[in-house]
TORLUMLO-164987 format. One record per atom (N, C-alpha, C): residue number from 1; residue in one letter; x, z negated, y negated. Coordinates in steps of 0.05 Angstrom, whole numbers. Each point is the difference from the previous one (the first is absolute). Layout:
N
(NUM, A, (X, Z, Y))
...
***
This chain:
126
(1, M, (498, 112, -875))
(1, M, (24, 16, 15))
(1, M, (18, 15, -14))
(2, A, (-17, 16, -27))
(2, A, (17, 15, -19))
(2, A, (23, -17, -12))
(3, M, (-10, -25, -10))
(3, M, (23, -18, -11))
(3, M, (21, -7, 16))
(4, T, (-7, -5, 23))
(4, T, (22, -5, 21))
(4, T, (21, 28, 3))
(5, M, (-14, 21, 0))
(5, M, (16, 25, 3))
(5, M, (17, 1, -23))
(6, W, (-12, -2, -26))
(6, W, (13, 1, -27))
(6, W, (24, -21, 3))
(7, K, (3, -24, 6))
(7, K, (20, -16, -6))
(7, K, (22, 8, 18))
(8, K, (-9, 8, 29))
(8, K, (19, 7, 19))
(8, K, (15, 22, -15))
(9, A, (-13, 23, -9))
(9, A, (13, 20, -15))
(9, A, (20, -10, -21))
(10, G, (-7, -17, -7))
(10, G, (15, -10, -33))
(10, G, (30, -9, 13))
(11, R, (-3, -14, 27))
(11, R, (21, -14, 12))
(11, R, (17, 25, 9))
(12, E, (-9, 16, 11))
(12, E, (21, 19, 15))
(12, E, (15, 9, -17))
(13, Q, (27, 8, 1))
(13, Q, (17, 13, -17))
(13, Q, (10, 28, 19))
(14, P, (1, 21, -15))
(14, P, (14, 30, 14))
(14, P, (25, -10, 11))
(15, S, (11, 13, 17))
(15, S, (29, -1, 12))
(15, S, (16, 14, -10))
(16, L, (23, -9, -13))
(16, L, (23, 14, -9))
(16, L, (17, 11, 16))
(17, D, (-9, 4, 35))
(17, D, (17, 6, 11))
(17, D, (-1, 32, 6))
(18, D, (14, 12, -4))
(18, D, (1, 26, 3))
(18, D, (2, 13, 27))
(19, N, (0, -16, 25))
(19, N, (-1, 11, 25))
(19, N, (-24, -8, 14))
(20, L, (-25, 5, -14))
(20, L, (-26, -7, 10))
(20, L, (-2, 18, 21))
(21, D, (1, 26, -1))
(21, D, (1, 21, 19))
(21, D, (27, 8, 18))
(22, A, (16, -24, -1))
(22, A, (20, 2, 20))
(22, A, (-1, 10, 28))
(23, G, (-30, -15, 12))
(23, G, (-2, 4, 28))
(23, G, (-18, 24, 0))
(24, R, (-9, 17, -14))
(24, R, (-7, 25, 9))
(24, R, (19, 19, -9))
(25, E, (2, 16, 21))
(25, E, (13, 26, 1))
(25, E, (-11, 30, -6))
(26, D, (10, 15, -16))
(26, D, (-7, 28, -6))
(26, D, (5, 18, 24))
(27, P, (-26, 7, 16))
(27, P, (10, 21, 18))
(27, P, (13, 25, -7))
(28, G, (-11, 7, -20))
(28, G, (11, 31, -17))
(28, G, (26, -6, -2))
(29, L, (5, -19, -12))
(29, L, (32, -7, -14))
(29, L, (16, -2, 28))
(30, E, (-10, -17, 26))
(30, E, (19, -5, 19))
(30, E, (4, 28, 15))
(31, N, (-14, 12, -1))
(31, N, (4, 38, 9))
(31, N, (12, 8, -17))
(32, A, (3, 1, -16))
(32, A, (18, 17, -23))
(32, A, (27, -10, 3))
(33, L, (5, -23, 2))
(33, L, (26, -18, 5))
(33, L, (6, 11, 26))
(34, Y, (-15, 5, 23))
(34, Y, (9, 0, 21))
(34, Y, (10, 30, 8))
(35, V, (-16, 19, -13))
(35, V, (5, 31, 1))
(35, V, (31, 4, -20))
(36, T, (-4, -14, -24))
(36, T, (27, 7, -9))
(36, T, (22, -10, 12))
(37, E, (2, -22, 13))
(37, E, (22, -8, 15))
(37, E, (8, 19, 24))
(38, H, (-18, 7, 10))
(38, H, (2, 19, 22))
(38, H, (15, 24, -13))
(39, V, (-11, 17, -18))
(39, V, (13, 15, -11))
(39, V, (31, 2, -8))
(40, R, (2, -28, -12))
(40, R, (26, -9, -6))
(40, R, (27, 4, 22))
(41, V, (-19, -17, 27))
(41, V, (16, -3, 19))
(41, V, (3, 25, 19))
(42, A, (-18, 21, -7))
(42, A, (4, 31, 15))
(42, A, (24, 13, -21))
(43, A, (-4, -1, -26))
(43, A, (18, 12, -16))
(43, A, (30, -3, 0))
(44, A, (1, -33, 12))
(44, A, (30, -8, 3))
(44, A, (9, 11, 25))
(45, M, (-18, -4, 23))
(45, M, (7, 12, 26))
(45, M, (10, 32, -5))
(46, R, (-18, 14, -15))
(46, R, (11, 28, -4))
(46, R, (32, 3, -3))
(47, T, (7, -19, -21))
(47, T, (28, -2, -8))
(47, T, (23, -3, 18))
(48, L, (-10, -8, 27))
(48, L, (21, -12, 15))
(48, L, (11, 28, 16))
(49, P, (20, -7, 12))
(49, P, (11, 25, 19))
(49, P, (-22, 4, 26))
(50, E, (1, 21, 15))
(50, E, (-13, 5, 25))
(50, E, (0, -20, 15))
(51, R, (30, -7, 9))
(51, R, (3, -20, 18))
(51, R, (-13, -28, -1))
(52, W, (1, -9, -21))
(52, W, (-6, -23, -10))
(52, W, (-36, -3, -4))
(53, R, (-11, 20, -9))
(53, R, (-28, 3, 4))
(53, R, (-11, 1, 32))
(54, T, (16, 12, 12))
(54, T, (-9, 3, 30))
(54, T, (5, -22, 16))
(55, V, (21, -16, -6))
(55, V, (2, -31, 16))
(55, V, (-21, -15, -14))
(56, L, (-5, 1, -32))
(56, L, (-22, -16, -7))
(56, L, (-25, 0, 7))
(57, W, (-8, 27, 8))
(57, W, (-31, 7, 8))
(57, W, (-2, -10, 33))
(58, H, (23, 4, 9))
(58, H, (-1, -10, 35))
(58, H, (1, -28, -4))
(59, A, (14, -16, -13))
(59, A, (6, -27, 3))
(59, A, (-25, -14, -18))
(60, E, (-5, 2, -19))
(60, E, (-19, -9, -18))
(60, E, (-26, 7, -1))
(61, I, (-10, 25, 5))
(61, I, (-25, 14, -1))
(61, I, (-13, -4, 29))
(62, L, (14, 14, 16))
(62, L, (-8, 2, 28))
(62, L, (9, -23, 21))
(63, G, (16, -27, -18))
(63, G, (7, -25, 14))
(63, G, (15, 7, 30))
(64, M, (16, 24, -3))
(64, M, (18, 0, 23))
(64, M, (26, -15, 1))
(65, K, (12, -12, 20))
(65, K, (26, -19, -1))
(65, K, (24, 20, 0))
(66, P, (23, -7, -9))
(66, P, (22, 21, -4))
(66, P, (1, 11, 30))
(67, R, (2, -18, 18))
(67, R, (1, 13, 24))
(67, R, (-11, 27, 13))
(68, E, (-31, 3, -11))
(68, E, (-20, 20, -2))
(68, E, (9, 20, -16))
(69, V, (17, -3, -21))
(69, V, (-1, 15, -21))
(69, V, (29, 16, 2))
(70, A, (18, -14, 22))
(70, A, (30, 8, 3))
(70, A, (-6, 26, 15))
(71, P, (-18, 9, 21))
(71, P, (3, 21, 4))
(71, P, (-11, 25, -13))
(72, I, (-16, -8, -17))
(72, I, (-14, 21, -17))
(72, I, (19, 12, -20))
(73, M, (22, -23, -12))
(73, M, (16, 12, -18))
(73, M, (31, 5, 11))
(74, G, (1, 0, 23))
(74, G, (23, 3, 14))
(74, G, (24, -10, -5))
(75, I, (-5, -31, -2))
(75, I, (21, -21, -2))
(75, I, (-10, -25, 7))
(76, E, (23, -11, 0))
(76, E, (-8, -31, 21))
(76, E, (-13, -19, -15))
(77, P, (-12, -25, 12))
(77, P, (-19, -15, -13))
(77, P, (18, -21, -23))
(78, N, (21, -2, 3))
(78, N, (16, -16, -18))
(78, N, (5, 15, -26))
(79, A, (0, 32, 5))
(79, A, (4, 18, -24))
(79, A, (-24, 2, -12))
(80, V, (-28, -4, 13))
(80, V, (-27, 3, -8))
(80, V, (-2, -27, -29))
(81, S, (4, -23, 18))
(81, S, (1, -21, -23))
(81, S, (10, -1, -17))
(82, A, (30, 9, 0))
(82, A, (22, 1, -23))
(82, A, (-15, 22, -23))
(83, L, (-9, 23, 18))
(83, L, (-14, 15, -26))
(83, L, (-30, -9, -7))
(84, L, (-13, -16, 16))
(84, L, (-26, -5, -15))
(84, L, (9, -24, -24))
(85, I, (23, -14, 1))
(85, I, (3, -19, -20))
(85, I, (8, 18, -27))
(86, R, (15, 17, 9))
(86, R, (7, 19, -27))
(86, R, (-23, 13, -11))
(87, A, (-19, 14, 18))
(87, A, (-24, 12, -6))
(87, A, (-14, -25, -18))
(88, R, (-10, -20, 9))
(88, R, (-9, -24, -8))
(88, R, (4, 2, -34))
(89, A, (32, -11, -2))
(89, A, (7, -7, -24))
(89, A, (6, 29, -13))
(90, G, (0, 27, 3))
(90, G, (-6, 17, -16))
(90, G, (-29, 4, -6))
(91, L, (-18, 1, 16))
(91, L, (-34, -4, -11))
(91, L, (-1, -24, -21))
(92, R, (5, -22, 5))
(92, R, (7, -19, -20))
(92, R, (7, 10, -26))
(93, A, (27, 5, -2))
(93, A, (19, 15, -23))
(93, A, (-22, 22, -9))
(94, A, (-13, 19, 9))
(94, A, (-14, 18, -9))
(94, A, (-24, -4, -12))
(95, Y, (-14, -20, 13))
(95, Y, (-30, -12, -14))
(95, Y, (7, -13, -21))
(96, I, (18, -20, -4))
(96, I, (6, -10, -25))
(96, I, (10, 17, -23))
(97, K, (13, 18, 5))
(97, K, (5, 19, -20))
(97, K, (-23, 22, -9))
(98, L, (-16, 1, 25))
(98, L, (-24, 18, -19))
(98, L, (-22, -28, -15))
(99, Q, (3, -26, 6))
(99, Q, (-14, -16, -17))
(99, Q, (6, -3, -24))
(100, D, (29, 11, -7))
(100, D, (8, -1, -24))
(100, D, (-6, 22, -15))
(101, E, (-8, 23, 8))
(101, E, (-12, 25, -10))
(101, E, (-25, -6, -11))
(102, P, (-11, 17, -16))
(102, P, (-25, 4, -6))
(102, P, (-20, 12, 16))
(103, D, (-26, -6, 5))
(103, D, (-14, 11, 18))
(103, D, (-6, 30, -1))
(104, D, (-13, 16, 14))
(104, D, (-1, 24, -2))
(104, D, (-25, 3, -18))
(105, V, (-18, -21, -4))
(105, V, (-23, 6, -13))
(105, V, (15, -4, -31))
(106, D, (16, -21, -6))
(106, D, (15, 0, -22))
(106, D, (9, 29, -15))
(107, R, (17, 7, 17))
(107, R, (12, 24, -4))
(107, R, (-18, 26, -5))
(108, G, (-26, -5, 11))
(108, G, (-16, 22, -3))
(108, G, (-12, -2, -23))
(109, V, (-13, -24, -14))
(109, V, (-8, -6, -25))
(109, V, (21, 6, -21))
(110, G, (27, -8, 6))
(110, G, (17, 16, -17))
(110, G, (5, 24, -12))
(111, R, (-4, 13, 30))
(111, R, (-5, 32, 0))
(111, R, (-23, 13, -22))
(112, V, (-24, -19, 5))
(112, V, (-24, 13, -17))
(112, V, (7, -4, -25))
(113, R, (13, -27, -6))
(113, R, (1, -2, -26))
(113, R, (20, 20, -15))
(114, E, (20, 2, 15))
(114, E, (20, 20, -9))
(114, E, (-11, 30, -8))
(115, S, (-19, 4, 18))
(115, S, (-15, 28, 0))
(115, S, (-13, -2, -22))
(116, S, (-14, -16, -4))
(116, S, (-24, -3, -18))
(116, S, (9, 5, -30))
(117, R, (29, -10, -3))
(117, R, (14, 0, -32))
(117, R, (-5, 28, -8))
(118, P, (1, 4, -30))
(118, P, (0, 24, -7))
(118, P, (31, 10, 0))
(119, T, (0, 22, 1))
(119, T, (29, 11, -5))
(119, T, (5, 9, -23))
(120, N, (21, 6, -11))
(120, N, (10, 1, -34))
(120, N, (-15, 23, -5))
(121, Q, (1, 27, 23))
(121, Q, (-18, 23, -12))
(121, Q, (-25, -5, -11))
(122, E, (-17, -18, 24))
(122, E, (-22, -12, -5))
(122, E, (-6, -15, -29))
(123, E, (17, -14, -7))
(123, E, (-4, -17, -19))
(123, E, (4, 19, -28))
(124, N, (15, 24, -1))
(124, N, (9, 21, -20))
(124, N, (-27, 15, -2))
(125, E, (-21, -1, 16))
(125, E, (-19, 19, 1))
(125, E, (-23, -19, -21))
(126, S, (2, -25, 11))
(126, S, (-25, -13, -12))
(126, S, (4, -4, -30))
***
């Protein structure tokens, strides 16, 4: 029995495939990505004009149709549809712009690094 296992182990070769764990997902990582994504969308949304935020909120978040949003905004349903197109494009552009900027976490780390550097006065005292 031991000899059979030894021979079998000798024939087995370790896999060179780096994706052995590709099927397993890290729930902590998934949660962090989910939260980060929502934070970025919210930040992009805050950069939009009030009318765009309002129409996006009612149409995308609450799931209302343009004919239902029209009385709330005081405009025609066709105007709501046109405003919604512009608002979506604006949100998309704002989101992409935020993707190009460093994260708040990165900026915070940069501030900590800068504040931990000795000033010229501190260097002269040493």
